[in-house]
All heavy atoms as a GROMACS GRO file, in nm:
protein
  571
    1MET      N    1   0.087  -0.115   0.000
    1MET     CA    2   0.001  -0.003   0.000
    1MET      C    3   0.088   0.126  -0.003
    1MET      O    4   0.182   0.132   0.067
    1MET     CB    5  -0.086   0.000   0.126
    1MET     CG    6  -0.168   0.124   0.156
    1MET     SD    7  -0.283   0.107   0.288
    1MET     CE    8  -0.176   0.104   0.420
    2GLN      N    9   0.051   0.224  -0.080
    2GLN     CA   10   0.130   0.350  -0.072
    2GLN      C   11   0.036   0.457  -0.024
    2GLN      O   12  -0.073   0.466  -0.053
    2GLN     CB   13   0.177   0.384  -0.216
    2GLN     CG   14   0.293   0.295  -0.265
    2GLN     CD   15   0.352   0.356  -0.386
    2GLN    OE1   16   0.279   0.389  -0.488
    2GLN    NE2   17   0.471   0.367  -0.396
    3THR      N   18   0.100   0.537   0.067
    3THR     CA   19   0.025   0.645   0.133
    3THR      C   20   0.045   0.776   0.041
    3THR      O   21   0.114   0.768  -0.053
    3THR     CB   22   0.083   0.674   0.269
    3THR    OG1   23   0.217   0.715   0.263
    3THR    CG2   24   0.074   0.550   0.358
    4GLU      N   25  -0.014   0.885   0.088
    4GLU     CA   26  -0.005   1.008   0.012
    4GLU      C   27   0.142   1.058   0.014
    4GLU      O   28   0.179   1.131  -0.078
    4GLU     CB   29  -0.085   1.116   0.084
    4GLU     CG   30  -0.236   1.080   0.102
    4GLU     CD   31  -0.259   0.996   0.225
    4GLU    OE1   32  -0.202   1.025   0.337
    4GLU    OE2   33  -0.334   0.905   0.221
    5THR      N   34   0.223   1.021   0.107
    5THR     CA   35   0.360   1.063   0.117
    5THR      C   36   0.458   0.972   0.026
    5THR      O   37   0.574   0.988   0.035
    5THR     CB   38   0.414   1.063   0.256
    5THR    OG1   39   0.406   0.930   0.310
    5THR    CG2   40   0.331   1.162   0.339
    6ASP      N   41   0.395   0.876  -0.048
    6ASP     CA   42   0.474   0.783  -0.132
    6ASP      C   43   0.550   0.684  -0.058
    6ASP      O   44   0.640   0.631  -0.116
    6ASP     CB   45   0.564   0.865  -0.224
    6ASP     CG   46   0.523   0.833  -0.373
    6ASP    OD1   47   0.437   0.758  -0.395
    6ASP    OD2   48   0.601   0.873  -0.469
    7MET      N   49   0.511   0.658   0.067
    7MET     CA   50   0.580   0.562   0.146
    7MET      C   51   0.501   0.424   0.132
    7MET      O   52   0.381   0.427   0.125
    7MET     CB   53   0.586   0.596   0.295
    7MET     CG   54   0.675   0.706   0.326
    7MET     SD   55   0.670   0.759   0.505
    7MET     CE   56   0.705   0.616   0.578
    8GLU      N   57   0.574   0.318   0.122
    8GLU     CA   58   0.515   0.196   0.114
    8GLU      C   59   0.487   0.137   0.252
    8GLU      O   60   0.576   0.147   0.340
    8GLU     CB   61   0.602   0.090   0.031
    8GLU     CG   62   0.605   0.123  -0.112
    8GLU     CD   63   0.674   0.019  -0.191
    8GLU    OE1   64   0.790   0.016  -0.177
    8GLU    OE2   65   0.615  -0.055  -0.262
    9ILE      N   66   0.368   0.072   0.285
    9ILE     CA   67   0.334   0.022   0.410
    9ILE      C   68   0.282  -0.116   0.391
    9ILE      O   69   0.206  -0.137   0.298
    9ILE     CB   70   0.237   0.112   0.486
    9ILE    CG1   71   0.300   0.250   0.504
    9ILE    CG2   72   0.192   0.053   0.618
    9ILE    CD1   73   0.204   0.354   0.561
   10VAL      N   74   0.326  -0.206   0.476
   10VAL     CA   75   0.264  -0.338   0.474
   10VAL      C   76   0.237  -0.378   0.617
   10VAL      O   77   0.314  -0.352   0.709
   10VAL     CB   78   0.352  -0.440   0.408
   10VAL    CG1   79   0.476  -0.458   0.483
   10VAL    CG2   80   0.279  -0.569   0.383
   11THR      N   81   0.118  -0.443   0.652
   11THR     CA   82   0.090  -0.488   0.773
   11THR      C   83   0.106  -0.639   0.773
   11THR      O   84   0.072  -0.702   0.678
   11THR     CB   85  -0.055  -0.452   0.820
   11THR    OG1   86  -0.142  -0.500   0.714
   11THR    CG2   87  -0.075  -0.304   0.831
   12LEU      N   88   0.164  -0.694   0.883
   12LEU     CA   89   0.186  -0.836   0.891
   12LEU      C   90   0.094  -0.893   1.000
   12LEU      O   91   0.070  -0.830   1.097
   12LEU     CB   92   0.321  -0.865   0.921
   12LEU     CG   93   0.427  -0.816   0.808
   12LEU    CD1   94   0.567  -0.830   0.852
   12LEU    CD2   95   0.400  -0.878   0.672
   13PRO      N   96   0.042  -1.017   0.986
   13PRO     CA   97   0.058  -1.109   0.870
   13PRO      C   98  -0.010  -1.058   0.745
   13PRO      O   99  -0.120  -1.002   0.761
   13PRO     CB  100   0.014  -1.245   0.928
   13PRO     CG  101  -0.085  -1.208   1.026
   13PRO     CD  102  -0.041  -1.084   1.081
   14ASN      N  103   0.048  -1.082   0.633
   14ASN     CA  104  -0.015  -1.043   0.503
   14ASN      C  105   0.025  -1.150   0.399
   14ASN      O  106   0.132  -1.156   0.344
   14ASN     CB  107   0.046  -0.916   0.466
   14ASN     CG  108  -0.013  -0.857   0.344
   14ASN    OD1  109  -0.050  -0.931   0.250
   14ASN    ND2  110  -0.027  -0.729   0.324
   15PRO      N  111  -0.065  -1.246   0.390
   15PRO     CA  112  -0.039  -1.362   0.302
   15PRO      C  113  -0.002  -1.313   0.156
   15PRO      O  114   0.088  -1.381   0.090
   15PRO     CB  115  -0.166  -1.441   0.294
   15PRO     CG  116  -0.231  -1.410   0.419
   15PRO     CD  117  -0.204  -1.263   0.450
   16GLY      N  118  -0.066  -1.216   0.106
   16GLY     CA  119  -0.035  -1.164  -0.035
   16GLY      C  120   0.116  -1.116  -0.039
   16GLY      O  121   0.189  -1.161  -0.130
   17PHE      N  122   0.160  -1.042   0.064
   17PHE     CA  123   0.303  -0.994   0.062
   17PHE      C  124   0.394  -1.106   0.080
   17PHE      O  125   0.495  -1.113   0.008
   17PHE     CB  126   0.317  -0.886   0.175
   17PHE     CG  127   0.451  -0.843   0.191
   17PHE    CD1  128   0.509  -0.748   0.109
   17PHE    CD2  129   0.535  -0.885   0.302
   17PHE    CE1  130   0.638  -0.698   0.125
   17PHE    CE2  131   0.662  -0.837   0.319
   17PHE     CZ  132   0.713  -0.752   0.234
   18GLU      N  133   0.361  -1.198   0.165
   18GLU     CA  134   0.452  -1.310   0.197
   18GLU      C  135   0.466  -1.406   0.071
   18GLU      O  136   0.573  -1.447   0.043
   18GLU     CB  137   0.389  -1.400   0.305
   18GLU     CG  138   0.400  -1.316   0.448
   18GLU     CD  139   0.320  -1.376   0.557
   18GLU    OE1  140   0.278  -1.497   0.551
   18GLU    OE2  141   0.301  -1.310   0.661
   19ASN      N  142   0.359  -1.410  -0.015
   19ASN     CA  143   0.365  -1.486  -0.136
   19ASN      C  144   0.456  -1.424  -0.227
   19ASN      O  145   0.540  -1.480  -0.303
   19ASN     CB  146   0.226  -1.502  -0.197
   19ASN     CG  147   0.146  -1.608  -0.120
   19ASN    OD1  148   0.200  -1.700  -0.052
   19ASN    ND2  149   0.020  -1.607  -0.135
   20ILE      N  150   0.450  -1.288  -0.244
   20ILE     CA  151   0.541  -1.210  -0.339
   20ILE      C  152   0.687  -1.231  -0.285
   20ILE      O  153   0.772  -1.252  -0.368
   20ILE     CB  154   0.501  -1.066  -0.335
   20ILE    CG1  155   0.362  -1.039  -0.408
   20ILE    CG2  156   0.607  -0.983  -0.404
   20ILE    CD1  157   0.303  -0.904  -0.389
   21VAL      N  158   0.706  -1.223  -0.160
   21VAL     CA  159   0.843  -1.239  -0.104
   21VAL      C  160   0.897  -1.370  -0.146
   21VAL      O  161   1.012  -1.390  -0.194
   21VAL     CB  162   0.848  -1.214   0.044
   21VAL    CG1  163   0.971  -1.267   0.108
   21VAL    CG2  164   0.824  -1.074   0.075
   22GLN      N  165   0.813  -1.478  -0.123
   22GLN     CA  166   0.862  -1.615  -0.158
   22GLN      C  167   0.883  -1.634  -0.302
   22GLN      O  168   0.983  -1.698  -0.338
   22GLN     CB  169   0.759  -1.714  -0.108
   22GLN     CG  170   0.756  -1.724   0.046
   22GLN     CD  171   0.644  -1.820   0.091
   22GLN    OE1  172   0.572  -1.878   0.020
   22GLN    NE2  173   0.631  -1.830   0.221
   23GLU      N  174   0.796  -1.578  -0.387
   23GLU     CA  175   0.816  -1.585  -0.529
   23GLU      C  176   0.948  -1.524  -0.574
   23GLU      O  177   1.019  -1.576  -0.656
   23GLU     CB  178   0.697  -1.529  -0.608
   23GLU     CG  179   0.571  -1.600  -0.600
   23GLU     CD  180   0.453  -1.531  -0.659
   23GLU    OE1  181   0.473  -1.423  -0.723
   23GLU    OE2  182   0.344  -1.578  -0.633
   24VAL      N  183   0.982  -1.402  -0.518
   24VAL     CA  184   1.100  -1.329  -0.551
   24VAL      C  185   1.215  -1.417  -0.509
   24VAL      O  186   1.321  -1.433  -0.572
   24VAL     CB  187   1.102  -1.194  -0.506
   24VAL    CG1  188   1.234  -1.124  -0.522
   24VAL    CG2  189   0.995  -1.108  -0.574
   25TYR      N  190   1.202  -1.464  -0.392
   25TYR     CA  191   1.316  -1.551  -0.326
   25TYR      C  192   1.346  -1.663  -0.423
   25TYR      O  193   1.459  -1.685  -0.458
   25TYR     CB  194   1.284  -1.600  -0.186
   25TYR     CG  195   1.371  -1.711  -0.146
   25TYR    CD1  196   1.502  -1.696  -0.109
   25TYR    CD2  197   1.323  -1.843  -0.135
   25TYR    CE1  198   1.582  -1.792  -0.074
   25TYR    CE2  199   1.397  -1.959  -0.100
   25TYR     CZ  200   1.527  -1.919  -0.059
   25TYR     OH  201   1.620  -2.030  -0.025
   26TYR      N  202   1.236  -1.743  -0.461
   26TYR     CA  203   1.270  -1.859  -0.541
   26TYR      C  204   1.317  -1.824  -0.673
   26TYR      O  205   1.412  -1.898  -0.732
   26TYR     CB  206   1.142  -1.948  -0.552
   26TYR     CG  207   1.101  -2.016  -0.430
   26TYR    CD1  208   0.978  -1.986  -0.362
   26TYR    CD2  209   1.196  -2.105  -0.363
   26TYR    CE1  210   0.952  -2.049  -0.236
   26TYR    CE2  211   1.160  -2.163  -0.241
   26TYR     CZ  212   1.047  -2.133  -0.183
   26TYR     OH  213   1.015  -2.198  -0.062
   27SER      N  214   1.281  -1.715  -0.739
   27SER     CA  215   1.325  -1.671  -0.858
   27SER      C  216   1.480  -1.631  -0.849
   27SER      O  217   1.559  -1.668  -0.932
   27SER     CB  218   1.246  -1.550  -0.911
   27SER     OG  219   1.123  -1.586  -0.945
   28PHE      N  220   1.505  -1.550  -0.744
   28PHE     CA  221   1.646  -1.510  -0.733
   28PHE      C  222   1.742  -1.620  -0.690
   28PHE      O  223   1.858  -1.622  -0.737
   28PHE     CB  224   1.652  -1.402  -0.621
   28PHE     CG  225   1.785  -1.341  -0.600
   28PHE    CD1  226   1.846  -1.262  -0.698
   28PHE    CD2  227   1.848  -1.362  -0.494
   28PHE    CE1  228   1.975  -1.206  -0.673
   28PHE    CE2  229   1.987  -1.318  -0.467
   28PHE     CZ  230   2.043  -1.241  -0.563
   29SER      N  231   1.688  -1.709  -0.595
   29SER     CA  232   1.780  -1.806  -0.550
   29SER      C  233   1.822  -1.915  -0.652
   29SER      O  234   1.920  -1.985  -0.630
   29SER     CB  235   1.723  -1.874  -0.411
   29SER     OG  236   1.610  -1.952  -0.454
   30SER      N  237   1.743  -1.932  -0.750
   30SER     CA  238   1.772  -2.032  -0.842
   30SER      C  239   1.904  -2.009  -0.925
   30SER      O  240   1.968  -2.098  -0.962
   30SER     CB  241   1.660  -2.054  -0.950
   30SER     OG  242   1.642  -1.932  -1.034
   31ASN      N  243   1.940  -1.881  -0.954
   31ASN     CA  244   2.058  -1.853  -1.025
   31ASN      C  245   2.125  -1.721  -0.980
   31ASN      O  246   2.227  -1.681  -1.043
   31ASN     CB  247   2.039  -1.855  -1.175
   31ASN     CG  248   1.941  -1.745  -1.220
   31ASN    OD1  249   1.900  -1.659  -1.144
   31ASN    ND2  250   1.900  -1.756  -1.345
   32HIS      N  251   2.070  -1.662  -0.879
   32HIS     CA  252   2.131  -1.535  -0.818
   32HIS      C  253   2.145  -1.431  -0.929
   32HIS      O  254   2.238  -1.353  -0.924
   32HIS     CB  255   2.260  -1.567  -0.740
   32HIS     CG  256   2.242  -1.667  -0.638
   32HIS    ND1  257   2.300  -1.795  -0.645
   32HIS    CD2  258   2.169  -1.667  -0.527
   32HIS    CE1  259   2.272  -1.868  -0.541
   32HIS    NE2  260   2.185  -1.789  -0.470
   33ASP      N  261   2.047  -1.419  -1.014
   33ASP     CA  262   2.045  -1.313  -1.120
   33ASP      C  263   1.986  -1.189  -1.065
   33ASP      O  264   1.873  -1.178  -1.030
   33ASP     CB  265   1.968  -1.366  -1.235
   33ASP     CG  266   1.964  -1.266  -1.348
   33ASP    OD1  267   2.036  -1.168  -1.346
   33ASP    OD2  268   1.889  -1.292  -1.443
   34LEU      N  269   2.073  -1.080  -1.049
   34LEU     CA  270   2.028  -0.955  -0.995
   34LEU      C  271   1.919  -0.890  -1.073
   34LEU      O  272   1.842  -0.805  -1.019
   34LEU     CB  273   2.149  -0.862  -0.970
   34LEU     CG  274   2.249  -0.900  -0.870
   34LEU    CD1  275   2.369  -0.812  -0.867
   34LEU    CD2  276   2.189  -0.901  -0.731
   35SER      N  277   1.902  -0.927  -1.211
   35SER     CA  278   1.806  -0.860  -1.285
   35SER      C  279   1.665  -0.903  -1.236
   35SER      O  280   1.572  -0.832  -1.262
   35SER     CB  281   1.823  -0.896  -1.431
   35SER     OG  282   1.804  -1.032  -1.457
   36VAL      N  283   1.649  -1.010  -1.166
   36VAL     CA  284   1.530  -1.056  -1.103
   36VAL      C  285   1.475  -0.951  -1.009
   36VAL      O  286   1.361  -0.925  -0.990
   36VAL     CB  287   1.541  -1.186  -1.033
   36VAL    CG1  288   1.421  -1.216  -0.948
   36VAL    CG2  289   1.574  -1.305  -1.130
   37LEU      N  290   1.575  -0.872  -0.946
   37LEU     CA  291   1.527  -0.772  -0.844
   37LEU      C  292   1.498  -0.638  -0.908
   37LEU      O  293   1.452  -0.549  -0.832
   37LEU     CB  294   1.643  -0.756  -0.746
   37LEU     CG  295   1.682  -0.890  -0.670
   37LEU    CD1  296   1.799  -0.864  -0.573
   37LEU    CD2  297   1.565  -0.950  -0.595
   38LYS      N  298   1.524  -0.621  -1.034
   38LYS     CA  299   1.495  -0.486  -1.090
   38LYS      C  300   1.342  -0.465  -1.096
   38LYS      O  301   1.264  -0.550  -1.135
   38LYS     CB  302   1.543  -0.483  -1.236
   38LYS     CG  303   1.689  -0.470  -1.239
   38LYS     CD  304   1.748  -0.449  -1.386
   38LYS     CE  305   1.896  -0.431  -1.383
   38LYS     NZ  306   1.946  -0.414  -1.509
   39GLY      N  307   1.302  -0.350  -1.055
   39GLY     CA  308   1.159  -0.319  -1.048
   39GLY      C  309   1.089  -0.371  -0.931
   39GLY      O  310   0.962  -0.347  -0.914
   40VAL      N  311   1.150  -0.445  -0.844
   40VAL     CA  312   1.093  -0.512  -0.728
   40VAL      C  313   1.091  -0.398  -0.615
   40VAL      O  314   1.198  -0.325  -0.603
   40VAL     CB  315   1.171  -0.631  -0.674
   40VAL    CG1  316   1.106  -0.682  -0.544
   40VAL    CG2  317   1.147  -0.736  -0.790
   41SER      N  318   0.989  -0.382  -0.550
   41SER     CA  319   0.980  -0.286  -0.436
   41SER      C  320   1.090  -0.315  -0.328
   41SER      O  321   1.119  -0.424  -0.292
   41SER     CB  322   0.838  -0.302  -0.365
   41SER     OG  323   0.852  -0.245  -0.239
   42PRO      N  324   1.155  -0.209  -0.284
   42PRO     CA  325   1.254  -0.226  -0.174
   42PRO      C  326   1.203  -0.297  -0.049
   42PRO      O  327   1.268  -0.367   0.012
   42PRO     CB  328   1.304  -0.078  -0.145
   42PRO     CG  329   1.270  -0.001  -0.260
   42PRO     CD  330   1.151  -0.063  -0.327
   43LEU      N  331   1.072  -0.273  -0.028
   43LEU     CA  332   1.012  -0.342   0.086
   43LEU      C  333   1.006  -0.493   0.060
   43LEU      O  334   1.036  -0.576   0.154
   43LEU     CB  335   0.868  -0.286   0.103
   43LEU     CG  336   0.796  -0.326   0.238
   43LEU    CD1  337   0.871  -0.283   0.356
   43LEU    CD2  338   0.655  -0.264   0.234
   44VAL      N  339   0.981  -0.534  -0.055
   44VAL     CA  340   0.988  -0.677  -0.091
   44VAL      C  341   1.131  -0.735  -0.083
   44VAL      O  342   1.154  -0.838  -0.028
   44VAL     CB  343   0.926  -0.706  -0.233
   44VAL    CG1  344   0.948  -0.848  -0.274
   44VAL    CG2  345   0.780  -0.672  -0.230
   45ILE      N  346   1.223  -0.660  -0.125
   45ILE     CA  347   1.360  -0.698  -0.117
   45ILE      C  348   1.407  -0.724   0.025
   45ILE      O  349   1.472  -0.813   0.063
   45ILE     CB  350   1.454  -0.605  -0.191
   45ILE    CG1  351   1.435  -0.614  -0.344
   45ILE    CG2  352   1.612  -0.642  -0.166
   45ILE    CD1  353   1.496  -0.507  -0.429
   46ILE      N  354   1.353  -0.631   0.110
   46ILE     CA  355   1.393  -0.649   0.256
   46ILE      C  356   1.324  -0.771   0.308
   46ILE      O  357   1.382  -0.856   0.384
   46ILE     CB  358   1.348  -0.525   0.334
   46ILE    CG1  359   1.445  -0.410   0.302
   46ILE    CG2  360   1.352  -0.554   0.478
   46ILE    CD1  361   1.391  -0.273   0.352
   47GLY      N  362   1.199  -0.791   0.269
   47GLY     CA  363   1.133  -0.916   0.301
   47GLY      C  364   1.210  -1.050   0.253
   47GLY      O  365   1.218  -1.139   0.325
   48VAL      N  366   1.260  -1.036   0.136
   48VAL     CA  367   1.336  -1.151   0.082
   48VAL      C  368   1.464  -1.177   0.169
   48VAL      O  369   1.493  -1.293   0.195
   48VAL     CB  370   1.369  -1.130  -0.065
   48VAL    CG1  371   1.477  -1.232  -0.111
   48VAL    CG2  372   1.248  -1.131  -0.155
   49TYR      N  373   1.521  -1.067   0.198
   49TYR     CA  374   1.648  -1.072   0.290
   49TYR      C  375   1.612  -1.145   0.420
   49TYR      O  376   1.690  -1.240   0.459
   49TYR     CB  377   1.701  -0.937   0.309
   49TYR     CG  378   1.827  -0.928   0.394
   49TYR    CD1  379   1.952  -0.941   0.325
   49TYR    CD2  380   1.829  -0.912   0.534
   49TYR    CE1  381   2.072  -0.934   0.398
   49TYR    CE2  382   1.950  -0.920   0.598
   49TYR     CZ  383   2.058  -0.927   0.540
   49TYR     OH  384   2.183  -0.920   0.604
   50PHE      N  385   1.507  -1.115   0.483
   50PHE     CA  386   1.470  -1.182   0.608
   50PHE      C  387   1.424  -1.326   0.584
   50PHE      O  388   1.458  -1.409   0.661
   50PHE     CB  389   1.360  -1.096   0.678
   50PHE     CG  390   1.420  -0.981   0.750
   50PHE    CD1  391   1.383  -0.858   0.708
   50PHE    CD2  392   1.507  -0.994   0.860
   50PHE    CE1  393   1.436  -0.739   0.760
   50PHE    CE2  394   1.557  -0.876   0.918
   50PHE     CZ  395   1.526  -0.755   0.870
   51TYR      N  396   1.355  -1.350   0.464
   51TYR     CA  397   1.307  -1.484   0.438
   51TYR      C  398   1.433  -1.578   0.410
   51TYR      O  399   1.432  -1.691   0.451
   51TYR     CB  400   1.220  -1.477   0.316
   51TYR     CG  401   1.156  -1.608   0.277
   51TYR    CD1  402   1.052  -1.656   0.358
   51TYR    CD2  403   1.196  -1.684   0.171
   51TYR    CE1  404   0.986  -1.784   0.332
   51TYR    CE2  405   1.141  -1.812   0.147
   51TYR     CZ  406   1.030  -1.856   0.221
   51TYR     OH  407   0.985  -1.981   0.195
   52VAL      N  408   1.529  -1.520   0.335
   52VAL     CA  409   1.652  -1.602   0.309
   52VAL      C  410   1.716  -1.648   0.443
   52VAL      O  411   1.761  -1.753   0.462
   52VAL     CB  412   1.746  -1.505   0.229
   52VAL    CG1  413   1.891  -1.580   0.221
   52VAL    CG2  414   1.695  -1.495   0.081
   53ASN      N  415   1.725  -1.550   0.539
   53ASN     CA  416   1.775  -1.577   0.669
   53ASN      C  417   1.701  -1.689   0.742
   53ASN      O  418   1.754  -1.785   0.792
   53ASN     CB  419   1.786  -1.451   0.753
   53ASN     CG  420   1.866  -1.469   0.880
   53ASN    OD1  421   1.978  -1.531   0.866
   53ASN    ND2  422   1.819  -1.422   0.988
   54GLU      N  423   1.570  -1.691   0.731
   54GLU     CA  424   1.487  -1.788   0.783
   54GLU      C  425   1.511  -1.925   0.715
   54GLU      O  426   1.499  -2.027   0.781
   54GLU     CB  427   1.333  -1.755   0.771
   54GLU     CG  428   1.286  -1.641   0.860
   54GLU     CD  429   1.138  -1.610   0.844
   54GLU    OE1  430   1.072  -1.685   0.760
   54GLU    OE2  431   1.102  -1.508   0.885
   55GLN      N  432   1.538  -1.920   0.592
   55GLN     CA  433   1.558  -2.042   0.514
   55GLN      C  434   1.708  -2.099   0.544
   55GLN      O  435   1.734  -2.205   0.488
   55GLN     CB  436   1.540  -2.025   0.366
   55GLN     CG  437   1.401  -1.981   0.334
   55GLN     CD  438   1.295  -2.089   0.375
   55GLN    OE1  439   1.301  -2.193   0.352
   55GLN    NE2  440   1.204  -2.038   0.457
   56LYS      N  441   1.784  -2.029   0.606
   56LYS     CA  442   1.917  -2.070   0.637
   56LYS      C  443   1.992  -2.095   0.497
   56LYS      O  444   2.050  -2.203   0.478
   56LYS     CB  445   1.927  -2.189   0.727
   56LYS     CG  446   1.876  -2.150   0.868
   56LYS     CD  447   1.888  -2.263   0.963
   56LYS     CE  448   1.858  -2.228   1.094
   56LYS     NZ  449   1.752  -2.216   1.170
   57ASP      N  450   1.989  -2.002   0.408
   57ASP     CA  451   2.053  -2.003   0.275
   57ASP      C  452   2.161  -1.903   0.261
   57ASP      O  453   2.144  -1.800   0.202
   57ASP     CB  454   1.934  -1.976   0.167
   57ASP     CG  455   1.980  -2.000   0.031
   57ASP    OD1  456   2.096  -2.007   0.007
   57ASP    OD2  457   1.889  -1.985  -0.057
   58PRO      N  458   2.280  -1.942   0.307
   58PRO     CA  459   2.388  -1.852   0.315
   58PRO      C  460   2.441  -1.808   0.182
   58PRO      O  461   2.482  -1.695   0.164
   58PRO     CB  462   2.503  -1.932   0.399
   58PRO     CG  463   2.466  -2.072   0.382
   58PRO     CD  464   2.319  -2.078   0.368
   59GLU      N  465   2.425  -1.899   0.080
   59GLU     CA  466   2.471  -1.848  -0.060
   59GLU      C  467   2.386  -1.744  -0.110
   59GLU      O  468   2.434  -1.640  -0.161
   59GLU     CB  469   2.475  -1.968  -0.148
   59GLU     CG  470   2.528  -1.936  -0.279
   59GLU     CD  471   2.522  -2.056  -0.378
   59GLU    OE1  472   2.489  -2.165  -0.347
   59GLU    OE2  473   2.566  -2.034  -0.495
   60THR      N  474   2.251  -1.754  -0.101
   60THR     CA  475   2.161  -1.648  -0.148
   60THR      C  476   2.171  -1.524  -0.061
   60THR      O  477   2.177  -1.414  -0.116
   60THR     CB  478   2.019  -1.710  -0.148
   60THR    OG1  479   2.010  -1.820  -0.232
   60THR    CG2  480   1.923  -1.594  -0.197
   61MET      N  481   2.198  -1.537   0.063
   61MET     CA  482   2.216  -1.433   0.154
   61MET      C  483   2.342  -1.345   0.109
   61MET      O  484   2.339  -1.224   0.097
   61MET     CB  485   2.232  -1.474   0.303
   61MET     CG  486   2.255  -1.363   0.402
   61MET     SD  487   2.116  -1.255   0.423
   61MET     CE  488   2.015  -1.346   0.520
   62TRP      N  489   2.447  -1.415   0.079
   62TRP     CA  490   2.570  -1.348   0.033
   62TRP      C  491   2.536  -1.281  -0.097
   62TRP      O  492   2.589  -1.158  -0.110
   62TRP     CB  493   2.679  -1.449   0.011
   62TRP     CG  494   2.806  -1.389  -0.026
   62TRP    CD1  495   2.899  -1.334   0.061
   62TRP    CD2  496   2.864  -1.361  -0.162
   62TRP    NE1  497   3.004  -1.284  -0.017
   62TRP    CE2  498   2.981  -1.307  -0.149
   62TRP    CE3  499   2.811  -1.401  -0.289
   62TRP    CZ2  500   3.054  -1.268  -0.256
   62TRP    CZ3  501   2.884  -1.361  -0.398
   62TRP    CH2  502   3.005  -1.297  -0.377
   63HIS      N  503   2.471  -1.334  -0.197
   63HIS     CA  504   2.440  -1.268  -0.319
   63HIS      C  505   2.354  -1.150  -0.309
   63HIS      O  506   2.363  -1.054  -0.382
   63HIS     CB  507   2.379  -1.372  -0.421
   63HIS     CG  508   2.481  -1.463  -0.480
   63HIS    ND1  509   2.566  -1.423  -0.578
   63HIS    CD2  510   2.516  -1.587  -0.451
   63HIS    CE1  511   2.648  -1.528  -0.609
   63HIS    NE2  512   2.612  -1.621  -0.528
   64LEU      N  513   2.259  -1.157  -0.208
   64LEU     CA  514   2.169  -1.039  -0.177
   64LEU      C  515   2.258  -0.925  -0.112
   64LEU      O  516   2.236  -0.807  -0.141
   64LEU     CB  517   2.062  -1.075  -0.084
   64LEU     CG  518   1.945  -1.135  -0.143
   64LEU    CD1  519   1.847  -1.173  -0.028
   64LEU    CD2  520   1.872  -1.033  -0.235
   65TYR      N  521   2.349  -0.966  -0.026
   65TYR     CA  522   2.421  -0.862   0.052
   65TYR      C  523   2.546  -0.811  -0.015
   65TYR      O  524   2.595  -0.697   0.000
   65TYR     CB  525   2.458  -0.925   0.179
   65TYR     CG  526   2.520  -0.833   0.276
   65TYR    CD1  527   2.446  -0.726   0.345
   65TYR    CD2  528   2.661  -0.826   0.302
   65TYR    CE1  529   2.496  -0.650   0.438
   65TYR    CE2  530   2.717  -0.737   0.395
   65TYR     CZ  531   2.630  -0.646   0.462
   65TYR     OH  532   2.684  -0.559   0.551
   66SER      N  533   2.607  -0.888  -0.105
   66SER     CA  534   2.733  -0.851  -0.173
   66SER      C  535   2.708  -0.741  -0.271
   66SER      O  536   2.608  -0.731  -0.339
   66SER     CB  537   2.787  -0.973  -0.248
   66SER     OG  538   2.902  -0.930  -0.325
   67THR      N  539   2.813  -0.655  -0.282
   67THR     CA  540   2.808  -0.535  -0.379
   67THR      C  541   2.870  -0.589  -0.517
   67THR      O  542   2.885  -0.511  -0.605
   67THR     CB  543   2.875  -0.421  -0.331
   67THR    OG1  544   3.010  -0.445  -0.294
   67THR    CG2  545   2.801  -0.355  -0.208
   68LYS      N  546   2.919  -0.707  -0.511
   68LYS     CA  547   2.984  -0.759  -0.629
   68LYS      C  548   2.890  -0.766  -0.747
   68LYS      O  549   2.778  -0.809  -0.736
   68LYS     CB  550   3.035  -0.912  -0.614
   68LYS     CG  551   3.104  -0.975  -0.720
   68LYS     CD  552   3.129  -1.117  -0.689
   68LYS     CE  553   3.168  -1.188  -0.824
   68LYS     NZ  554   3.172  -1.330  -0.800
   69LYS      N  555   2.936  -0.707  -0.861
   69LYS     CA  556   2.846  -0.703  -0.984
   69LYS      C  557   2.860  -0.846  -1.053
   69LYS      O  558   2.965  -0.895  -1.063
   69LYS     CB  559   2.896  -0.594  -1.084
   69LYS     CG  560   2.893  -0.459  -1.018
   69LYS     CD  561   2.751  -0.417  -0.993
   69LYS     CE  562   2.751  -0.271  -0.936
   69LYS     NZ  563   2.656  -0.247  -0.845
   70MET      N  564   2.748  -0.894  -1.102
   70MET     CA  565   2.746  -1.015  -1.172
   70MET      C  566   2.736  -0.992  -1.325
   70MET      O  567   2.676  -0.908  -1.366
   70MET     CB  568   2.623  -1.100  -1.128
   70MET     CG  569   2.637  -1.128  -0.983
   70MET     SD  570   2.491  -1.227  -0.933
   70MET     CE  571   2.594  -1.376  -0.895
   0.00000   0.00000   0.00000
């Protein structure tokens, strides 16, 4: 949801948001292609970061956190 100030807000639990986070995670984790993240809301990317941590997926975590260009 976007407010009048252009800030994105999500309330949890939110199954729709959680599904988007999971979809982005599975797309990104399959080959760590940064282009998957283009156009994705920063809020979703933060959600993916926390989801990756919950999944105990250190390789994907590194690719999300690393500034290395692919």
